[in-house]
KOLMARGU-688170 format. One record per residue (C-alpha): residue in three letters; x, y, z. Coordinates in pm, whole numbers, plus 50000, padded with zeros to 5 digits. Layout:
N
ALAXYZ ...
// end
This chain:
139
UNK222056382070993 UNK223966408570795 UNK224026386370486 UNK220256381370507 UNK219746418970550 UNK221896426070243 UNK219956399770048 UNK216646416370134 UNK217876451470057 UNK219276443269714 UNK217446460469430 UNK216316428169264 UNK214236416869562 UNK212386449969580 UNK211776449969205 UNK210496414269221 UNK208116422869506 UNK206756452469311 UNK206336430369001 UNK204396404269199 UNK202076430669347 UNK201476447169010 UNK200966412868849 UNK198356403169108 UNK196516435969055 UNK196746431768678 UNK195326396568710 UNK192296410268896 UNK191846436368626 UNK191876410168350 UNK189476387868546 UNK187076417268563 UNK187566423568191 UNK186636387568113 UNK183606385868343 UNK182286421168275 UNK183056426367905 UNK184176395067719 UNK181526371267857 UNK178636395467783 UNK180106401267435 UNK180066363867371 UNK176486363067497 UNK175506391067259 UNK177076372966964 UNK175536339267050 UNK171936350067090 UNK171496376967349 UNK171786354367651 UNK174746362767869 UNK176546330167946 UNK178036324768287 UNK180866301068213 UNK181576295768583 UNK178256277368617 UNK179026251968343 UNK179856218168491 UNK179086181168475 UNK179046153868738 UNK180416118368718 UNK179996095069017 UNK179476124269252 UNK182546143569132 UNK181776177968990 UNK183896190068698 UNK183736228168657 UNK184816231968297 UNK183176266368276 UNK185466279868546 UNK188376265768347 UNK187106284268037 UNK187056317068233 UNK190656311468343 UNK191716301267994 UNK190246333167843 UNK191966353568116 UNK195286336468046 UNK195006342767672 UNK194166379567728 UNK197006384567976 UNK199446367167742 UNK198366388167445 UNK198536420767640 UNK201956412767786 UNK203286402667444 UNK201946432367245 UNK202496459367508 UNK205746447667671 UNK207636420067488 UNK207306432467128 UNK208256468967203 UNK211196458067423 UNK212446434567151 UNK212396463166900 UNK214156486267147 UNK216856460367221 UNK217366455066847 UNK217946492666801 UNK220496493367085 UNK222276462366949 UNK222536478666608 UNK224106509666764 UNK226486488366971 UNK227506467766668 UNK228526499666485 UNK230606510866783 UNK232466477866829 UNK234446453066625 UNK235766418366690 UNK239406411566769 UNK240806387966502 UNK242986370166761 UNK240716363767062 UNK237316371966903 UNK236276395167188 UNK234296427067125 UNK236416458467138 UNK235786495167049 UNK235866501666675 UNK238606527866714 UNK240916505366921 UNK244476499266800 UNK245226472067058 UNK242926445467206 UNK242266450467577 UNK241786413167628 UNK244716396867448 UNK246826428567384 UNK247356419967018 UNK248066449766798 UNK245286457466552 UNK245876471266206 UNK243446499366114 UNK241266493165808 UNK242996521465619 UNK246476505665666 UNK245536469865568 UNK247086457465241 UNK244656451964957 
// end
């Protein structure tokens, strides 16, 4: 039971639970955006009649295919994907690139074991080979 308790109290589980709750709330927000703003906007552009995509369907041999409901979900998916990309993924990628650039300037690669070590190091912490400073290398 202690192992299960430690599993539940780890930070990752709590963060995941919060992400799921926020994601579900965000999904509801985007659904409202599609039904309350995007669908009427499409109706305004296509002739003033507000389409209700959820009502679009066809029937074959008694089976009803709700392709309009699928269109609503597809628009929601595209909006969620675009928002997540432009507001989360793209800024985080730029931020990570800045941190990697700073880290690259602060580290160098050991010529013997190819591990990353501090730029000022005189001996590799991984393979213990002695490193010759740039100023003392023969030219």
